[in-house]
C-alpha positions in Angstrom: 80.6 61.1 74.1 78.3 64.0 73.3 74.8 63.7 74.6 75.7 60.7 76.8 74.3 62.3 80.0 71.1 63.4 78.1 70.7 60.0 76.5 71.0 58.2 79.9 68.4 60.4 81.5 65.9 60.1 78.6 66.4 56.3 78.6 65.6 56.3 82.3 62.4 58.3 81.8 61.2 56.1 78.9 62.0 52.9 80.9 59.8 54.1 83.7 57.0 54.9 81.2 57.2 51.4 79.6 56.9 49.8 83.0 53.5 51.4 83.6 51.8 49.9 80.5 48.8 52.2 80.1 49.6 55.9 80.7 47.5 58.6 82.3 47.9 62.3 81.6 49.5 62.8 85.0 52.2 60.1 84.0 53.0 62.0 80.8 53.3 65.4 82.6 55.5 63.9 85.2 57.8 62.3 82.6 57.9 65.6 80.7 59.1 67.4 83.8 62.0 65.0 84.0 62.7 65.5 80.3 62.8 69.2 80.8 65.3 68.9 83.6 67.4 66.5 81.5 67.5 69.1 78.7 68.4 71.9 81.0 71.2 69.8 82.6 72.5 69.2 79.0 72.9 72.9 78.7 69.9 73.4 76.3 68.7 77.0 76.2 65.9 77.5 78.9 63.4 78.9 76.4 64.1 76.1 73.9 63.7 73.4 76.5 60.4 74.9 77.8 58.9 75.2 74.3 60.1 71.7 73.4 58.4 70.1 76.4 55.2 72.1 75.8 55.0 70.7 72.2 55.7 67.1 73.2 53.2 67.3 76.1 50.5 68.8 73.9 50.8 65.9 71.4 51.4 63.2 74.0 48.2 63.8 76.0 46.0 63.3 73.0 43.6 60.4 72.8 45.7 58.7 70.1 48.5 58.2 72.6 46.6 57.6 75.8 44.3 55.0 74.2 47.1 53.3 72.3 48.2 49.7 73.1 51.8 51.0 73.4 51.6 54.5 74.7 55.2 54.7 75.8 56.4 53.9 72.3 54.1 56.6 71.0 55.6 59.2 73.3 59.1 58.2 72.3 58.1 58.7 68.7 56.8 62.1 69.5 60.0 63.1 71.3 62.0 61.8 68.4 59.9 63.8 65.9 60.1 67.0 68.0 63.9 66.6 68.5 64.3 66.3 64.7 62.1 69.3 64.2 64.1 71.3 66.8 67.4 70.6 65.0 66.0 71.3 61.5 63.9 68.5 60.0 66.3 67.8 57.1 70.0 68.1 56.5 71.1 71.5 55.1 73.7 71.5 52.4 76.2 74.0 51.0 74.7 76.2 48.3 77.0 75.9 45.3 77.2 78.7 42.8 76.0 77.9 39.2 79.0 79.9 38.1 82.2 78.7 39.9 83.9 79.4 42.1 81.7 78.9 45.1 83.0 81.1 48.0 82.7 79.9 51.6 83.6 82.3 54.3 84.5 80.7 57.6 84.1 82.8 60.7 84.0 82.4 64.5 85.8 83.2 67.7 89.6 82.5 68.1 90.2 78.9 69.2 86.9 77.6 67.8 88.7 75.5 65.2 88.2 77.6 62.0 91.6 76.8 60.5 91.4 73.0 61.1 87.7 72.9 60.0 88.5 74.9 56.8 90.9 72.0 55.9 88.3 69.4 56.9 85.7 71.1 54.7 88.2 71.2 51.8 89.0 67.5 52.2 85.3 66.7 52.4 84.5 68.4 49.1 87.8 67.3 47.5 86.6 63.7 48.0 83.4 64.6 46.2 85.4 65.8 43.1 85.7 69.5 43.9 88.9 71.5 43.5 89.1 73.6 46.6 91.5 76.5 47.4 92.2 77.4 51.0 92.8 81.1 51.6 94.8 82.6 54.6 92.8 85.7 55.6 93.8 85.5 59.3 96.9 87.8 59.3 96.8 88.6 63.1 97.1 85.3 65.0 100.7 84.2 65.3 101.4 81.2 63.0 97.8 81.1 61.6 99.1 81.2 58.0 101.7 78.5 58.7 99.0 76.3 60.4 96.8 76.6 57.3 99.7 75.6 55.1 100.4 72.6 57.3 96.8 71.3 57.3 96.4 72.2 53.6 99.5 70.0 52.8 98.0 67.2 54.8 94.8 67.2 52.7 96.7 68.0 49.5 94.8 71.2 48.9 96.6 74.4 47.7 96.8 77.4 50.1 96.6 81.0 48.8 98.4 83.6 51.1 99.8 87.1 50.8 101.5 87.3 54.2 100.4 90.2 56.4 98.5 92.0 53.6 95.0 93.4 54.0 92.5 90.5 54.5 90.0 92.1 52.1 92.6 92.3 49.3 93.7 88.7 50.0 90.1 87.5 49.6 89.7 89.4 46.3 93.0 88.2 44.9 92.2 84.6 46.0 89.0 84.6 44.0 90.7 85.8 40.9 93.4 83.2 41.4 90.8 80.5 41.7 89.2 81.5 38.4 92.6 81.5 36.7 93.6 78.1 38.0 90.3 76.2 37.9 89.5 76.0 41.6 85.7 75.7 41.9 85.6 76.1 45.7 87.2 78.9 47.7 87.3 78.6 51.5 88.3 81.8 53.3 89.9 81.2 56.7 89.2 84.6 58.4 90.5 86.0 61.7 88.8 85.4 65.0 89.0 87.2 68.4 88.7 86.1 71.9 85.4 88.0 72.0 83.2 89.6 69.4 84.3 93.2 68.8 83.6 96.0 66.2 86.9 95.7 64.5 86.4 92.0 63.8 82.8 92.5 62.6 83.8 95.3 60.3 86.6 93.3 58.7 84.2 90.4 58.0 81.5 92.7 56.7 84.1 94.3 54.3 85.2 90.8 53.0 81.6 89.9 52.5 80.9 93.1 50.6 83.9 92.6 48.3 83.6 88.9 47.4 79.9 88.1 48.0 80.3 84.6 49.5 77.6 82.0 48.7 78.0 80.6 52.2 79.0 82.2 55.5 79.7 79.3 58.0 80.1 80.0 61.7 82.4 77.6 63.5 81.4 77.0 67.1 83.1 75.0 69.8 80.3 72.9 71.2 82.1 72.7 74.6 81.1 76.3 75.4 77.5 75.2 75.9 74.9 77.9 76.2 77.3 80.6 75.2 77.3 79.0 71.7 73.8 80.4 71.2 74.9 84.0 72.1 77.9 83.7 69.8 75.7 82.5 66.9 73.1 85.2 67.5 75.8 87.9 67.5 77.5 86.7 64.3 74.1 86.2 62.6 72.9 89.7 63.4 76.2 91.3 62.1 76.8 89.0 59.0 73.7 87.0 58.2 75.3 83.6 58.5 74.1 80.7 56.4 74.9 77.8 58.7 76.9 76.5 61.6 79.8 74.0 62.0 79.8 72.5 65.5 83.2 71.2 66.6 84.1 68.6 69.3 80.8 66.8 69.2 82.7 63.6 69.8 83.9 64.9 73.2 82.2 65.0 76.6 80.2 68.1 75.7 76.6 68.0 77.0 75.2 68.7 73.6 73.0 71.7 74.4 74.5 73.8 71.6 73.3 71.3 68.9 69.8 71.5 70.3 69.6 75.2 70.8 71.5 76.9 67.9 68.9 76.5 65.2 65.9 77.1 67.5 67.4 80.5 68.6 69.0 81.7 65.3 66.9 80.0 62.7 70.2 78.9 61.0 70.9 75.2 60.4 73.8 73.2 61.6 75.5 72.0 58.4 78.5 70.0 59.6 79.8 68.6 62.9 83.4 67.8 63.9 83.5 64.3 65.3 87.2 63.9 66.0 90.7 65.4 65.7 91.6 63.8 62.4 91.0 65.9 59.2 88.7 63.2 58.0 86.4 63.6 61.0 83.8 65.9 59.6 80.2 64.7 59.1 77.2 66.4 57.4 74.6 67.1 60.1 71.3 65.2 59.8 68.8 66.2 62.4 66.8 62.9 62.2 70.0 60.8 62.7 71.2 62.9 65.6 67.8 62.6 67.3 68.1 58.9 66.9 71.5 58.9 68.5 70.3 61.0 71.4 67.4 58.6 72.1 69.9 55.6 72.0 68.4 54.2 68.8 71.6 54.2 66.8 72.4 55.7 63.4 72.6 52.9 60.8 72.7 55.2 57.8 75.8 57.1 59.0 77.4 53.8 59.9 76.8 52.5 56.4 78.2 55.7 54.8 81.3 55.5 57.0 81.8 51.9 55.9 81.4 52.7 52.3 83.9 55.6 52.6 86.5 54.0 54.8 86.5 50.3 54.1 88.2 48.7 51.2 85.6 46.9 49.1 88.1 44.6 47.3 89.5 43.6 50.7 86.1 43.0 52.1 85.2 40.7 49.1 88.5 38.8 49.6 87.7 38.4 53.3 84.3 37.1 52.6 85.8 34.5 50.2 88.3 33.4 52.8 85.5 33.0 55.4 83.6 30.9 52.8 86.6 28.7 52.2 87.4 28.5 55.9 90.9 29.9 55.5 90.5 32.9 57.8 93.8 33.3 59.6 95.3 35.8 62.1 96.5 38.0 59.2 92.9 38.4 58.2 91.8 39.1 61.8 94.4 41.8 62.1 93.4 43.3 58.7 89.7 43.4 59.8 90.7 45.2 63.0 92.7 47.8 61.1 89.8 48.4 58.7 87.6 49.0 61.8 90.0 51.6 63.2 89.7 53.6 60.0 86.0 54.2 60.9 86.9 56.2 64.0 86.9 55.5 67.8 85.1 52.3 68.9 82.7 54.3 71.0 81.6 56.3 67.9 81.1 53.2 65.8 79.2 51.2 68.5 77.1 54.2 69.3 75.6 54.0 65.8 74.4 50.4 66.2 70.8 49.8 67.3 70.7 47.7 70.4 74.2 48.8 71.4 73.5 52.6 71.2 72.1 53.9 74.5 73.5 50.9 76.5 77.1 51.7 75.8 79.0 53.3 78.6 82.1 55.4 78.0 84.2 53.1 80.3 83.0 50.1 78.4 84.1 51.7 75.1 87.5 52.6 76.6 87.9 49.0 77.8 87.0 47.8 74.4 89.6 50.0 72.8 92.2 48.5 75.2 91.2 45.0 74.3 91.5 45.7 70.6 95.0 47.1 71.2 95.9 44.1 73.2 94.8 41.6 70.5 96.6 43.7 67.8 99.8 43.4 69.9 99.4 39.7 70.3 99.0 39.1 66.6 101.8 41.4 65.7 104.1 39.4 68.1 103.5 36.2 66.1 105.7 35.1 63.3 104.4 35.1 59.7 104.1 31.3 59.8 102.2 31.4 63.1 99.7 33.9 61.8 99.0 31.8 58.7 98.9 28.5 60.6 97.8 29.0 64.3 98.2 25.2 64.9 102.0 25.8 65.0 101.6 27.8 68.3 102.8 25.4 71.0 103.3 26.3 74.7 106.8 27.7 74.3 105.6 29.9 71.3 102.7 31.1 73.5 105.1 32.2 76.2 107.3 34.1 73.6 104.2 35.8 72.0 102.9 36.8 75.5 106.3 38.3 76.4 106.6 40.1 73.1 103.1 41.7 73.4 103.2 42.5 77.1 100.3 40.2 77.8 99.7 36.9 79.6 99.7 33.4 78.2 96.0 33.2 79.2 95.3 36.1 76.8 97.1 34.3 74.0 95.1 31.1 74.7 91.9 33.1 74.7 92.6 34.7 71.3 93.5 31.3 69.8 90.2 29.8 71.2 88.3 32.7 69.6 89.9 32.1 66.3 89.0 28.4 66.5 85.4 29.3 67.4 85.3 31.7 64.4 86.6 29.0 62.1 84.0 26.6 63.3 81.2 29.2 62.9 82.3 30.0 59.3 82.2 26.3 58.5 78.7 26.1 59.8 77.7 29.2 57.9 79.1 28.0 54.6 77.9 24.4 55.0 74.8 24.7 57.1 73.9 22.7 60.2 72.6 19.2 60.2 69.0 20.5 60.3 69.7 22.6 57.2 69.6 25.9 59.0 72.4 28.3 58.8 73.6 29.7 62.1 73.2 33.4 62.6 76.5 35.2 62.9 76.8 36.8 66.4 77.7 40.5 66.5 81.4 40.9 66.6 84.0 43.4 65.4 87.4 42.2 64.3 86.6 38.8 65.8 86.6 40.4 69.2 83.1 39.5 70.6 83.4 37.8 74.0 86.7 39.3 75.0 86.7 40.4 78.7 85.6 44.0 79.1 84.2 44.3 75.6 80.7 45.9 75.6 79.1 43.4 73.3 
C-alpha cells in the first residue's frame, strides 16, 4: 500500500510522544527530526520536507500546545493540517466549459498510463452523465490506437481516430466531430516519450494552440518517486498544466510524489489511480489523503465507494433477512461478492478508523486468502445446503472440503460462524433479556474471527 512505510514511522513517532504526557520543546524538536527523516525516506522532495517540518515545529512549540492537557494530540492535529495544506487544502476539480465540448488534453511520459487513465477518466465522467469521446492522438507508439479502442470498448465510450495522420489535425477534427455528435467531453490521448524532448513538447504545444483545451492533465507514475517532481516541473514550464493524475497509488510506492508535486509546481493533484481496473480512479482529496497517511482512515471515501458499488436494493433485502433471522450461506456469499466490488481488502480496511494504521500488508493478503477460501467452501455446497445449513452432516462436510480444497475443520469453522451470526441477528432484532441490543461486532462478509483475518 502507498504510504505504508511513512504511516508506520509517523505512528511510531506519535506513540512515543503520547507516552510522555506533557511535552517539552526539546521533545517536539526531536520528534520533528524523526518526522523529517520519515518524509525523506518516503521520497519526499528534500526542500518540501524541510519546509514542512519547519512549519509544524513553529506551530507545535507554541504555548497552546505545550500547556495543553493533550499536547501529543495537538501536535498530530498540526501535522494533519500541514499535510493537508501541503497537498492542496481542498480537492481540485475539472473546469468544464460553459459551451461544450470541454476538451481535456492528457500528457505525460511513455509508460505513465495515459491511455488507460484516459479511459478511466471517460468512465468516471460517463457515470456522472457526461457523453465523453476518446481521441487517439498517439500515432507513434505501436498499438497505441488499438489499445485506446480496446479500453474505450470496455467502458462503452466511442473512440475517434484517423490512423497515422497528423496529431494536430486529429485533435481539430475530433472536436468538430464531438460538436456534430453531441459529445460534451473530449479526452485527447497524446503521445509520450521515454524522456522529455523538444519534438514532443512542440507537438503538444501545437495541439494546445489549435484546440485550446480547458484542462491539461499530466499523468505521472507515482512509482518514479522524486523524478515525478522533475517531470511535472518540465511539463508545467512548457505547457502550463492544470493538474496531475497520479497512477499506481495503490502499489508499494513510498508516496513522496503525492506530497511533493503540488508544493514544487503549484499545480493540484486532481485524480489518483488506485488499481488496475478501469473503475479504479478516485478524485484526490488532500484532507482525506492526510487522514490515511496518519492512519486515521477515510470514512467519506469508504461511504462514497459503498454508494457507488453496492446494490441498494440487495442491501435492503439483506437487512430484512437479518431481521427475520433467515440469513443463509447464499446471503453470506452475496455479501462477500458485494465487498469485492469495492476493491482490494487492504484498500477497504485502510479507510476504516481503528483499523487504518494498524493494518499490515501481510495481514491484508492473509485476509484476501481467507475470503477466497470461504467463497470456495460455500460454492462447493449444494443449493439445498446453502439454504439449509442444518443438512450438512459429516459426510457432506468431507465432500465440501474436498471440493473446495480445504479441510473439514475449515468447513466446521464456517458453519459455527454462520450459527453465531444467526444468534447475533436474533439478539439484535429481539433485544437481550435486559432490554439492551447487542452491538454488532465489526465484520465483513461474516468473516470476523477467521484465522489470519486482521480484524
